[in-house]
C-alpha positions, 0 to 999 in steps of 0.5 A: 555519493556511493558510500554511507556518509552524512553529506549524501544523506540530504539529497538521497533523503530527497529523492526517496521522498519524491518518488514515494510522494508520487506513489501516495499522490496517486493512490489517494487521488484514486480512492477518492474518486471511486464513488464518482468512477462507479457512477460513470461506469454504472457498476457495483462497488466491489467491481470498481474496487478493482481500479484500486486492486490491480494497482496493488496487485501488481505492486505486490506481485512484482515488487519482490522480483524488481527488488531482486533485480535491484539488489543484484546491482541495478537500483537506479535503473529499476528506479529509472524504468520504474518512473517511466512505465508508471508515467506512461500507465498514467497517460493511458489512464487519463486517455481511458474511456471504458472501465476495462481500458482503465483497469488495463491501463492501471495494471501498466501503472502498477508495474511501474510503481512495483519498480519504484517501490522496490528500489526506493527503500533499497537506497535508504539501506545501501546509501544511509548510515545505519544508525539512521534507518528509522529516519530513512524509512520514514521518509517513505512514509513522509513522502506517501503522506505528502501524496496522500494529503495532496491527492484527495484535495487536488483529485476532488478539485479536479473532478468537480471542475474538470473530470477524473482523466486529469487525476492521472494526467497531473502524474506525467510532469511529476514523473519527467521531474523525478527521472531528471532528480534520479540521474543527478542524485542516484550513484550509477549502477555497478557489477550486476549479477545476471545470473541469479534472477529467479523468474519461475519464483516470480511467476509463481508468486505473482500467479498466487496473488493475483488468483488470490485476490480474484477469488476473495473479491468475486466470493459473494456474487451469484453464479461464480462459484465454479470460477472461484473455486478454480482461482482459489485451487490454482492460487493455493497450488501455485503457492505451494510450488512457490515455497517448494521452489524458493527452498531449492533454488541457489538464488531464491526471490523470497528464502522461505527460511526467513520465515523460520524466525518467528519474530520476523514472521510475526513482524511481517505479518503485523504490518500485512494485517494493519495495512489490511484494516487501514486500506479497508477503510480507506476504500470505504470512507469516500463511499460513506462520505458520498452515500451517508454524508452527501459530500461532493468529491471536493468536499470528501477530498478536504476531509481525506486530507486529514489523515495524511496531514497528521502522518506528515506532522508526526512520522519523522518525530516518532520515527527518530524517537523510536530509532532511539527507544524501540519500535514495539510501542509505537507498533502497538499504538498504530494498530489500536489506533485503527482499532479505535477509528473503526470503533467510532464509525461502527458506533456512529455511522447510521448518524452521519454526524462530522465529528465522528467522521473526523475522530475517525480520520484522526485515528487513521493519521495516528495509525500510520504516524506510529506504525509507518517508520517503526514497523517497516524498520522492524521488518528489516531489523528482524529478518534473519537470512535475507539481506537488509536491502531485501528487508528494506523491499519486504516492508514495502511489500507487506504495504502493498500486499496488505493494501491488495488484500485489504481493499479486496477483503473489505469490497467483499465483506461490504458486499456480504454485509449489504447483500447487494451483489451485483447492484450498481452503486447509483441503485444502493439505498441507504439503509442497504450501504449502511448495513454493508458498512457497519458489517465492514466496521466490525471486521475492521476492529478485529483485523486491527486488533490482531497485529496489536497483540502480535506486535506486543510478543515481539521485543525490540532488537538490540542496537549495536554499542546499546547496553 
């Protein structure tokens, strides 16, 4: 099973789908629970966003580091350890009795997810035939879509019938099953290189991402100007030192020279921006359904089932077609789908109508169906200096980095638009919430149009053997 043979394709795709399903399940369950958590812990919409942000922050900050370890010959080990750490973090999340403990437990859970996110796409590149790359990367979208589809429904039911703690506890049996499957399916690691691990680069990158997110989310809050400035300055200094260090070290964590290829840079930025817009919508929609529509968590869960279900149905056929005809058109359509969804909510948000809500959710599903496989494959194909194995993990990095920035940024934009500051979610008037939501939707439209334009500028990579 160590080569790129057709006979090994099905079990490899199965394990990649299973691992990404666990990640998708956890992400969607937590989002549907944010209004419940904000009410239970008597906090504002910005602060409760950190239940999601810290998870994505760990993914974005550690994924490239673990990807380098995996690429050096430890794909299987990183994947197994990642699932075990994720499962342990889930146990701690389920046992949490305070917001502080929950956020700390999500840090552990996110570290495990970073290992999973680093190794899973690398499996596609190493063990699948080259002409099946689009399908392989689409399985990541497929697994996440199944998880995202099940998560809101399962999460809503668990919250209404039991408690939010069970959202995390259900990850435990899934993690155990995943480890057993990995041991049986993924080939053993060989020839690990211990001498090319860029720990200093990893520390600088993690510091830049973490403090940048903190500064961004806390920006609207009164009395925190000095703290925000300090975080921002350390973030920029760490980022500058990271770039300098990576250009000098023999085995860089992320070679800055890769970004000299403008096509790769545009593709990388497009995927980040697309995920920022998508995750911003995903973060705000449960709050909108709670405040404006009056939905219970279970009802919100069933509505939030729609986007991933659409992605689940369409992602593989679209990715297969993109393998044959090119990626650019689908990347553009995916970004424009988010633009249309944001425009619908901007126009009808204050009317609290079901039909515009459904139309927006459909657009969200189409966005990932169009972009999931094609845009991730574009990141891999457009990369120049790095190997394609690292490129596959960089595709995942755009998802998590974009998700972390998008959630923190939209939390900040909503707070600015609503003018709520530290106001508890329980005390938020309807008109104030609508003001912040409409302001956020206007921002969503702008931020989703940019990657559509960037995708238009990047031509498809010519396939080998295709005239």
